MARGUDO-627274 format. One record per atom (N, C-alpha, C, O, CB): x, z negated, y; residue in one letter. Coordinates in steps of 0.1 Angstrom, whole numbers, plus 5000, padded with zeros to 4 digits. Atoms other than C-alpha are relative to their C-alpha. Glycine has a CB too. Layout:
<sites>
XZYA ...
</sites>
This chain:
<sites>
500850004988M 500050005000M 500950005012M 501949925013M 499049885000M 499250004988T 501450095034T 499849885008T 498749815007T 499750135008T 500150124992R 502049825059R 498750005009R 498049905011R 501249985009R 501149984991R 499349965082R 498749974992R 497849904997R 499950145006R 501250025008L 496749965054L 499949854996L 498849794996L 500050084987L 500050145003L 497749605044L 499549925012L 498749835011L 501449954996L 500450074988L 497349485080L 498650035003L 497949945008L 500950055012L 501449974998R 494049665083R 499149924990R 498149864994R 499750154998R 500750085010A 492849495051A 500049855004A 498949795003A 500650014986A 500050144995L 493949155064L 499249985012L 498549885013L 501549965003L 500850014988G 492249225097G 498550004996G 497749925002G 500250125009G 501450005005I 488949305078I 499749864995I 498549814996I 499850104989I 500250145006L 489348965060L 500149895011L 499849785008L 500949984989L 499950104989G 489948795094G 501349924999G 501349815004G 498849914999G 498850085002L 493448685083L 501150055010L 502149985011L 500450024986L 499049954992A 495448895107A 499949975015A 500849995023A 500150154999A 500250044986A 494048765140A 499349875001A 498749824991A 499150115007A 500750134998G 492748445154G 501049895004G 502249925006G 499449954987G 499250114995A 494048105166A 501249974990A 500949954978A 499249885002A 498950035008G 497548045154G 500550104990G 501550084983G 499749874992G 499649905009A 497848365134A 501150085006A 501350085018A 498850104997A 498949914995R 500848595136R 499450125006R 498350175002R 500950034988R 500449874995P 500448905157P 499950114989P 500750114980P 500950055012P 500249905010A 499149205137A 501250094997A 501450144986A 498850085003A 498949915001A 502349395143A 501249944992A 502150014988A 500550045014A 498950075007Q 504549135126Q 499750004985Q 498650004981Q 500249865005Q 500150015014A 505249135089A 499649864996A 499949775002A 501350044993A 500450135005P 503648855069P 501249924996P 502249984991P 499050014989P 499050095005G 505748555061G 500149994985G 499350054978G 499849865006G 499950015014P 507048475027P 498949914994P 498449825000P 501449944996P 501050085007S 504648335002S 500549864997S 501749844993S 499650074987S 499650145003A 504647964997A 499849974986A 500249854981A 499149905009A 500350025014S 503748004961S 500850104991S 501050214996S 498550004996S 499449915009A 505548154931A 499050104995A 499450214991A 500749924989A 501049915005E 502248294920E 499750115011E 500050095022E 498749924997E 500449894991K 500948624935K 498550014999K 498050044988K 500750134997K 501449995000T 497248634944T 499650135006T 500150185016T 499349895008T 500649874996V 495348964947V 498549995000V 498049944990V 500650124991V 501549995000W 491749014957W 499750144998W 500250235005W 499449945014W 500549875003Y 490049314943Y 498550015004Y 497749934999Y 500150034984Y 501349994995F 486949424962F 499350124995F 499950234994F 500149995016F 500849895004Y 484149644951Y 498750005008Y 498149905011Y 499649994985Y 501349984993R 481149784970R 499250094990R 499450214989R 500150065014R 500849935010V 478549884944V 498850075007V 498350025017V 499449904989V 501149924994K 475950154952K 498749924999K 498549844989K 499950144993K 501250074999W 472550024961W 499250024987W 499050134982W 499150045012W 500849995012G 470449944930G 500849994987G 500249994976G 499250125000G 499150005012F 473449934905F 500849874998F 501649874989F 500950125001F 499250135001Q 474749574910Q 500049944986Q 501049914981Q 499549905011Q 500150075014A 473449434877A 500750084990A 501450024981A 498549984997A 499349915009E 474749734858E 501549995001E 502249984991E 499650155001E 498650024997F 478149704874F 500549874994F 501549864987F 500350015015F 499650135004E 478349334867E 500149994984E 501049934979E 499149895005E 500150005015E 477349384830E 501250084994E 501850044985E 498750064995E 498949925005L 479949664825L 501349925003L 502249934994L 500150135007L 498850084997F 482649444842F 500149894990F 501249874984F 500049955014F 500050125010R 481649144820R 500350044986R 501149984979R 498749935001R 499849955014R 481649354788R 501350064998R 501950044987R 498950104997R 498849925003N 484749564793N 501249965007N 502349965001N 499750145004N 498850034992H 487149444820H 500349854999H 501549824998H 499950055014H 499750145000Y 486749074820Y 500849954988Y 501749874989Y 498749925002Y 499350045012P 487849034784P 501550045000P 502449974995P 499450054987P 498649964998V 491049234792V 500749915009V 501949875006V 500050155006V 499350094991L 491849004821L 500249864993L 501249804994L 499149985012L 499850135007M 491248694799M 501150014989M 501849914987M 498649964993M 498949995010E 493648834772E 501350005008E 502349955003E 499850134992E 498850004992G 496148894800G 500449855004G 501549825005G 499850085013G 499850144996Q 495748524810Q 500549934987Q 501449854988Q 498749935005Q 499650075013K 496048414773K 501550044997K 502249954992K 499250054989K 498649965003R 499348614771R 501049965011R 502249975009R 500150154999R 499150064990G 500748454803G 500250085012G 500950035021G 501249974993G 499849924988R 500748734828R 499249955012R 499649955023R 499850154997R 501050044990I 497748604847I 499849854999I 499749794988I 498650074997I 500250154999A 497448244859A 498549965001A 498249854997A 500849955011A 501450044998G 493748254868G 499250125005G 499750215011G 499949895009G 500949904996V 490748474874V 498749945005V 498249854998V 499750114989V 501350044995K 487648414896K 499350125004K 499950225009K 500249895012K 500949894997V 484748644902V 499049955010V 498449845009V 499350064987V 500950044990Y 482548634933Y 499050115003Y 499350235001Y 500849975013Y 501049914994A 479448794947A 499449935013A 499349805013A 498850034990A 500650074988P 477948724982P 498749934997P 498049974988P 499850115012P 501350075002T 475148474984T 498850085004T 497850074997T 500149875008T 501249934995Y 472848695004Y 500350155001Y 501550195003Y 499649955013Y 499849854997H 472349075006H 500350015015H 499749965023H 498750084996H 499649974986G 474149195037G 500749885006G 500849875019G 498750035008G 499250114995D 476148875040D 501250055008D 501950145003D 500449914988D 498949964992G 478648915068G 499950155003G 498950205007G 501449984992G 500049854997R 479649285073R 499650084988R 499550204989R 501450045004R 500449935013A 478549375037A 501050114996A 500650214991A 498650075003A 499049915004D 481849545031D 500150004985D 500650104979D 501449965006D 499850015014W 481749424995W 498849934993W 498149855000W 501349934996W 501150065008T 479249324968T 500549934988T 499749864981T 499050104996T 499450065012F 481649204941F 501549995002F 502150085007F 499750084987F 498550024997A 485149054943A 500649934988A 499949844982A 500249935013A 499250075010V 487748944918V 501349955006V 502050025012V 500250094987V 498750064996E 490548704926E 500949984987E 500549914978E 499849865008E 499150015011I 493448734902I 501349935005I 501949985015I 500350134993I 498750064997R 496448494904R 500950034989R 500749994977R 499849845002R 498949965009Y 499448644887Y 501049884999Y 501249825009Y 500650135003Y 499050115001R 502048394874R 501250025009R 501849925012R 500449984985R 498949974991S 504648564896S 499850135006S 499050215002S 501449994992S 500049864994A 505248864919A 500450104990A 499950214990A 500850005012A 499549915010E 507149014890E 498950044990E 498850154986E 501249944992E 501149975009A 504048984867A 499050095006A 498450175000A 499449874996A 500949924993F 501949144894F 500550155000F 499750244997F 499849965014F 499549864999V 504149454898V 500550064987V 500750184986V 501150015010V 499549955013G 505449474862G 498950074992G 497750074996G 500649894992G 501049935009P 503749654833P 498949904996P 499149784994P 500750054987P 501150095002S 500249514828S 499749984985S 499249884981S 498850065007S 500450005014G 499849594791G 498550014997G 498149994986G 500549874994G 501449995001E 496149644798E 499550114990E 498550104983E 499450025013E 500449895009D 496049974778D 500049954986D 499149984978D 500850125002D 499850055013A 497349804747A 498949904997A 498449894986A 501449954998A 501050105002I 494949514752I 498650064997I 497950024988I 499949915012I 501349935001A 491949744756A 499950074986A 498850074980A 499850115011A 500149945014K 492849934724K 499849904989K 499149924980K 501350084998K 500250115010Q 493049604705Q 498649955001Q 498049924990Q 501149895003Q 501350074999L 489849464719L 498850104998L 497750054994L 499849955014L 501149905001Y 487749794718Y 500450114991Y 500950214996Y 499750055014Y 499749905009P 488149994687P 499450145003P 499950245000P 499749964985P 500749884996D 485550244699D 500550045014D 499850015024D 498549985000D 499449964987Q 487850384727Q 499150105008Q 499150105020Q 501350054998Q 500849904993D 485450674735D 498949925008D 498649955020D 499350104990D 501050084994K 482650424743K 500649925012K 500049915023K 499349904990K 499350084989F 485050204763F 500350085012F 500050045023F 501349934994F 499749914989R 486250494784R 498850055007R 498850055020R 500850124995R 501249964993R 482750614791R 499449895009R 499049915020R 498950044989R 500550124992E 481650264802E 500949975012E 500349935023E 499849884991E 499150034988E 484750214824E 499850125010E 499850095022E 501450004995E 500349894991Q 484050564839Q 498749975008Q 498749995020Q 500050134993Q 501350034994R 480450464846R 500249895010R 499649895021R 499049964989R 499850114991R 481650134862R 500550055013R 500150005024R 500949904994R 499549954987F 483550334888F 499150115006F 499250135018F 501450064997F 501049904994E 480850604892E 499049935009E 498550005019E 499350084989E 501150074992I 478450344906I 500649925012I 499949845017I 499249914991I 499450064988L 480850234933L 499950085012L 500050215011L 501449964997L 499949934988D 480750324969D 501549995005D 502050085011D 499149945011D 498650024995A 484250174975A 500749904991A 500049814985A 500149965015A 499250105007H 487049974958H 501349995007H 501950095010H 500150044985H 498750024994W 490149824974W 500749874995W 500049784991W 500050015015W 499250115005D 492949584964D 500749945012D 501250015020D 500950044989D 499350064989V 494449324988V 500949904994V 500649784991V 499049935009V 499050105004P 497649164976P 500349905012P 500549955023P 501450064995P 499950094989L 498048844997L 501349935000L 501949914989L 498949904999L 498850094999N 500948645010N 499549875005N 498949865016N 501150075011N 500450144996E 500248275012E 500949965011E 502249965010E 500049904988E 499250044988L 501448155046L 500349854999L 499549774995L 499350035013L 499650144999R 503347835050R 499549945013R 499850005024R 501649984999R 500650064988M 501647605075M 500749865002M 500449795012M 498549984999M 
</sites>
């Protein structure tokens, strides 16, 4: 992700501006944690939220849980806004993944091998994953730097 896109993403989240924040033109400070947190945002097309959540729960969440079991991932949380149109309504589903380290985040994920192990019917798995992305309006990832305060 380019620096400009990262700063834009942080601005959308309200993290790049405000009282005590660093100016948007400055690079973020070093992370205070050895873990690397990434937020994955999805905006699901109107009327398809339940289908998206079911496909995620059935196909992708078990892959993430296996990644946690194998030690690459330290934690996973899944979010949905409380109300329709909450805030700017930029997203309708979000996943927070804490990787055990920055190296685990950028290194090989092993997700393809995990998916082959968990889902013997790979044709069905690929169709459902394709469908999960067909019903999206948008998807973006925001790797975060925890700031020292």
